[in-house]
C-alpha positions in Angstrom: 15.8 -83.2 69.9 14.5 -84.3 73.2 11.3 -82.8 74.4 11.6 -80.4 77.4 9.4 -81.4 80.3 8.1 -78.0 80.5 7.0 -77.9 77.0 3.3 -77.3 76.4 1.2 -80.3 75.4 0.5 -78.5 72.2 3.4 -77.9 69.8 3.3 -74.1 68.4 2.0 -73.7 65.1 3.5 -71.7 62.2 1.0 -69.1 62.9 2.8 -68.7 66.2 6.2 -68.3 64.3 4.3 -65.4 62.1 2.7 -63.8 65.0 6.0 -63.2 66.8 6.9 -59.5 67.2 8.6 -58.0 63.9 8.7 -61.5 62.2 6.1 -60.9 59.6 7.6 -57.6 58.5 11.1 -59.1 58.4 10.4 -62.1 56.9 8.0 -60.4 54.1 10.8 -58.0 53.3 13.3 -60.8 53.1 11.1 -62.8 50.8 10.6 -59.5 48.7 14.6 -59.3 48.0 15.1 -63.0 47.6 12.4 -63.1 44.7 15.2 -61.4 42.8 17.2 -64.5 43.0 14.4 -66.6 41.6 14.2 -64.2 38.6 17.6 -63.2 37.9 19.2 -66.5 36.5 16.6 -66.9 33.9 16.2 -63.2 33.2 20.1 -63.0 32.8 20.4 -66.2 30.4 17.6 -65.0 28.1 19.2 -61.5 28.1 22.5 -62.5 27.3 21.5 -64.9 24.8 19.4 -62.3 23.1 22.0 -59.6 23.0 24.9 -62.0 21.7 23.0 -64.8 19.8 25.1 -67.3 21.3 24.1 -69.9 23.9 27.9 -70.5 24.7 28.4 -67.0 25.6 25.2 -67.1 27.9 26.2 -70.3 29.6 29.5 -68.8 30.3 28.4 -65.5 31.7 25.9 -67.5 33.8 28.6 -69.7 34.9 30.7 -66.6 36.0 27.7 -65.3 37.8 26.9 -68.4 39.6 30.4 -69.3 40.6 31.3 -65.8 42.2 27.8 -65.8 44.2 28.2 -69.2 45.4 31.8 -69.6 46.3 32.3 -65.9 47.8 29.1 -66.6 49.9 31.0 -67.3 53.2 33.2 -64.3 52.6 30.3 -62.1 52.3 28.6 -63.5 55.5 31.7 -62.9 57.5 31.3 -59.1 56.5 27.7 -59.3 57.9 28.9 -60.9 61.0 31.7 -58.6 61.6 29.6 -55.3 60.9 26.0 -56.1 61.3 23.3 -56.3 58.7 22.6 -52.6 58.9 26.0 -51.6 57.9 27.0 -54.3 55.5 23.8 -55.4 53.7 22.9 -51.9 52.1 26.3 -51.5 50.4 26.0 -55.0 48.8 22.7 -54.4 47.7 23.2 -51.0 46.3 26.2 -52.4 44.3 24.8 -55.6 43.2 21.7 -53.8 42.0 23.6 -51.1 40.4 25.7 -53.9 38.3 22.4 -55.7 37.7 21.0 -52.6 36.1 24.4 -51.9 34.0 23.7 -55.6 32.7 20.4 -54.8 32.0 21.5 -51.8 30.0 24.0 -53.6 28.2 21.9 -56.5 27.0 18.8 -54.3 25.9 20.4 -54.1 22.7 23.2 -56.3 20.9 26.6 -55.0 20.4 28.3 -55.2 23.8 31.2 -57.6 23.8 30.9 -61.0 25.6 34.2 -60.0 27.7 32.2 -56.8 29.0 29.1 -58.9 30.0 31.4 -61.3 31.6 33.2 -58.8 33.8 29.9 -57.5 34.8 28.4 -60.5 35.7 31.1 -61.9 37.8 31.4 -58.7 39.7 27.6 -58.6 40.2 27.7 -62.1 41.5 30.5 -61.4 44.0 28.2 -58.7 45.7 25.1 -60.8 45.9 23.7 -60.0 49.5 23.4 -63.1 51.5 19.5 -62.4 52.6 18.8 -66.0 53.0 21.6 -66.5 55.7 20.8 -63.2 57.4 17.0 -64.1 57.8 17.8 -67.4 59.2 20.0 -65.6 61.8 17.4 -63.2 62.6 14.9 -66.0 63.2 17.5 -67.2 66.0 17.0 -64.1 67.8 13.2 -63.8 66.9 12.2 -67.1 68.2 15.0 -68.2 70.6 12.8 -71.4 71.3 14.5 -74.5 69.6 11.1 -76.0 68.7 9.8 -72.9 67.3 12.9 -72.2 65.4 12.6 -75.5 63.6 9.1 -74.2 62.6 10.7 -70.9 61.3 13.4 -72.5 59.4 11.0 -75.1 57.9 8.6 -72.1 56.8 11.5 -70.2 55.4 12.8 -73.2 53.4 9.4 -73.7 52.1 8.8 -70.3 51.1 12.4 -70.0 49.3 11.2 -73.2 47.4 8.2 -71.3 46.1 10.1 -68.1 45.2 12.3 -70.1 43.0 9.2 -71.8 41.4 7.4 -68.6 40.9 10.5 -66.4 39.9 10.7 -68.1 36.4 6.9 -67.9 35.8 7.3 -64.0 36.6 10.3 -64.0 34.2 7.8 -65.6 31.5 5.2 -62.6 32.0 7.9 -60.2 31.8 9.2 -61.5 28.6 6.0 -61.5 26.9 5.7 -57.9 27.5 9.2 -56.5 27.3 12.7 -57.6 26.5 14.4 -60.1 28.7 16.7 -57.4 30.1 13.6 -56.0 31.8 13.7 -59.0 34.1 17.3 -58.3 35.0 16.0 -54.7 35.9 13.4 -56.0 37.9 15.7 -58.1 39.8 17.7 -55.1 40.7 14.6 -53.3 42.0 13.5 -56.4 44.0 16.5 -56.7 45.7 17.1 -53.0 46.6 13.6 -52.5 47.9 13.5 -55.8 49.9 16.9 -55.5 51.6 15.9 -51.8 52.5 12.8 -52.8 54.1 14.7 -55.6 55.8 17.7 -53.5 57.3 15.0 -51.0 58.7 12.9 -53.6 60.5 13.1 -53.5 64.4 14.2 -57.0 64.3 17.5 -56.0 63.1 19.6 -54.6 66.0 21.0 -51.1 65.5 24.1 -52.1 67.8 25.7 -55.3 66.3 26.4 -58.0 68.7 29.8 -58.5 67.7 30.7 -54.9 68.7 31.3 -55.7 72.5 34.0 -58.3 71.8 35.7 -55.7 69.7 35.6 -53.2 72.2 37.6 -55.2 74.8 40.4 -55.4 72.3 39.4 -58.9 70.8 38.6 -59.6 66.9 35.0 -58.9 66.3 33.2 -61.9 64.6 36.4 -64.2 64.1 36.3 -66.0 60.7 34.6 -69.4 60.9 36.9 -72.5 59.9 35.0 -75.5 59.3 37.7 -78.0 60.4 37.4 -76.6 64.1 33.7 -77.6 64.1 33.0 -81.2 63.5 29.0 -80.9 63.5 28.8 -78.0 61.1 31.6 -79.7 58.9 29.5 -83.0 58.6 26.4 -80.9 58.0 28.2 -79.1 55.2 29.5 -82.1 53.6 26.0 -84.1 53.8 24.4 -80.9 52.4 26.8 -80.8 49.6 26.0 -84.2 48.8 22.0 -83.4 48.7 23.0 -80.6 46.3 24.8 -83.3 44.1 21.7 -85.3 44.0 19.5 -82.3 43.0 21.6 -81.2 40.4 22.0 -84.5 38.9 18.3 -84.9 39.1 17.3 -81.8 37.0 19.5 -83.1 34.0 18.2 -86.7 34.4 14.6 -85.8 34.2 15.3 -84.1 31.0 17.0 -87.3 29.8 14.2 -89.5 30.8 11.5 -87.5 29.4 13.5 -87.1 26.1 13.9 -90.7 25.6 10.2 -91.2 25.9 9.6 -88.2 23.4 7.7 -86.5 26.3 10.0 -83.4 26.9 7.3 -80.9 27.8 6.7 -83.2 31.0 10.0 -81.8 32.6 8.0 -79.1 34.3 5.6 -81.5 35.7 8.5 -83.7 37.2 10.3 -80.6 38.6 7.0 -79.3 39.8 6.5 -82.6 41.8 9.9 -82.3 43.3 9.1 -78.8 44.8 5.6 -79.8 45.8 7.0 -82.7 47.8 9.6 -80.4 49.1 7.1 -78.1 50.3 5.0 -80.7 51.9 7.8 -82.4 53.4 9.1 -79.2 55.0 5.9 -78.2 56.5 5.4 -81.6 57.9 8.6 -81.8 59.1 8.5 -78.5 60.8 5.2 -79.3 62.7 6.5 -82.6 64.3 8.2 -82.6 67.8 11.1 -84.6 67.4 12.8 -86.5 70.1 16.0 -87.3 68.1 18.8 -84.6 67.9 19.3 -82.5 64.7 22.5 -84.3 64.0 20.8 -87.8 64.0 18.1 -86.5 61.8 20.3 -84.9 59.1 21.8 -88.2 57.6 18.6 -90.0 57.9 17.0 -87.3 55.6 19.9 -87.4 53.2 19.8 -91.2 53.0 16.0 -91.3 52.2 16.5 -88.8 49.8 19.2 -90.9 48.0 17.1 -94.1 48.3 14.3 -92.3 46.7 16.4 -91.1 43.9 17.9 -94.4 43.5 14.3 -95.9 43.0 13.4 -93.1 40.5 15.9 -94.5 38.0 13.9 -97.7 37.9 10.8 -95.8 37.1 9.0 -97.8 34.0 6.7 -95.0 33.1 6.5 -91.2 33.5 3.7 -91.1 36.2 5.9 -93.5 38.4 8.7 -91.0 37.9 6.7 -88.1 39.0 5.4 -90.0 42.0 8.9 -91.2 43.2 10.3 -87.8 42.6 7.5 -86.3 44.6 8.5 -88.8 47.5 12.1 -87.6 47.2 11.4 -84.1 47.6 9.7 -84.5 50.8 13.3 -85.2 52.1 14.9 -82.0 50.6 13.5 -79.3 52.8 13.7 -81.5 55.7 17.6 -82.0 55.1 18.3 -78.5 54.5 16.2 -77.2 57.5 18.1 -79.7 59.7 21.5 -78.6 58.2 20.6 -75.0 59.0 19.6 -75.9 62.6 22.9 -77.6 63.1 24.7 -74.6 61.9 22.9 -72.4 64.3 23.6 -74.6 67.3 27.3 -75.2 66.3 28.5 -71.7 66.5 28.3 -68.6 68.8 25.9 -65.6 68.0 28.9 -63.7 66.3 29.4 -66.3 63.4 25.8 -67.8 62.8 25.4 -65.8 59.2 28.8 -67.5 58.4 27.6 -70.9 59.4 24.4 -70.5 57.6 26.3 -69.2 54.4 28.5 -72.5 54.6 25.2 -74.8 54.2 23.9 -72.5 51.6 27.1 -72.6 49.7 27.4 -76.2 49.9 23.9 -77.1 48.5 24.5 -74.6 45.7 28.0 -75.9 44.9 26.9 -79.3 45.1 24.0 -78.6 42.6 26.4 -77.1 40.1 28.8 -80.1 40.4 26.2 -82.5 40.2 24.8 -81.0 36.8 28.2 -80.9 35.4 29.2 -84.6 36.3 25.9 -86.1 35.2 25.9 -84.2 32.0 29.2 -86.3 31.2 27.5 -89.6 32.0 24.3 -89.1 30.3 24.4 -90.9 26.9 27.3 -92.9 27.9 25.7 -94.8 30.7 22.2 -96.6 31.0 19.9 -94.0 32.8 19.2 -96.2 35.9 22.8 -96.4 36.4 23.1 -92.6 36.3 20.3 -92.4 38.6 22.3 -94.8 41.1 25.5 -92.6 40.6 23.5 -89.4 41.3 22.2 -90.8 44.4 25.6 -92.3 45.6 26.9 -89.0 47.2 23.9 -88.7 49.5 23.8 -92.5 50.6 27.6 -92.5 51.2 27.8 -89.3 53.2 24.5 -90.6 55.2 26.4 -93.9 56.0 30.0 -92.2 56.8 28.2 -89.7 59.5 26.1 -92.5 61.0 29.1 -94.4 61.4 30.8 -91.6 63.3 28.2 -90.5 65.8 30.8 -89.6 68.4 32.1 -86.7 66.4 28.6 -85.0 66.5 28.2 -84.9 70.0 28.6 -81.5 71.5 31.6 -80.9 73.2 31.3 -80.8 77.1 33.9 -78.4 78.5 36.5 -79.7 81.2 35.5 -78.9 84.8 37.7 -76.3 86.1 
């Protein structure tokens, strides 16, 4: 991204982002609601396992919940773009919280059939409110300056990373004091309170921006189609590859530590990944980049793939921890850049959908990476598995870098 000639000599700080009018209140509310997502997966997994006594049922219920949440994310985002957060988010959050409460009640004591739990889980997943994409859309209006927006997205990404680290820790505290179902209930309360606080923030417009085109007889917030937007399509592709790498890495770390009879060290390796991502995200957001977002994305993805490739050659656990921390330094920058591309690739009426596509890509890629690597571990040497897990990011980065012309913004023909 080129530096404007009128830009101040000193780059704005993260404190500048938080001091922006209404930013802290809106961001805090969004984080409160998103903490629910950091807690719900582990809480629900433990609750279903305790209620049914079956890991298979617990895994199946979680697969249904995750699939509905991930793959219907663009559709839910389209509703946000069409009706606005104030109208669309409260019903979603209310229904989602009600279904989580029903799941908590159903799993508090054993006896509920697995089919009922599966039906409740897939319905709850389908109603998951897209608080992350909505918050990133709000950042675009709160801090319209592109350089400041980069810092906002970096801060958002790092905070979300920390939520997914602290969420399971909170679940551990809940489980010590109560049934695992209490964690599911707490997730319902968090998303309901966070969403209510978010939509009542002055940063959320009372009149939705898509209302004007609708009033003129044109469809409000038209459905976003990836094949129409080359830059967004490539961002989604690269982000899915990043998700594949991360999903595979989780399982490979488990296999690596088990081979060395150090299974308890898994938490340290994954903590190193999160710490590296946080450091990399904050450092990335603080830099005044001269290259475009579209040029930086494949570089970040390629660097992640290269670090993952090297991780497979680690001779000792401490080396793996160090290399994984380096790999993590490219995760938040890659996702931040993808969200920036999504924001600048579409008009204001479809920003939530664009961000949701990036979010869906990384989550779907992560699930796919775990599944594929699960088939490879035990059949191939670990270094080969690491190399295959790194391949999607390396190949996508190479493919995107070979076709830079498609990523340039289209200049309309002169009248």
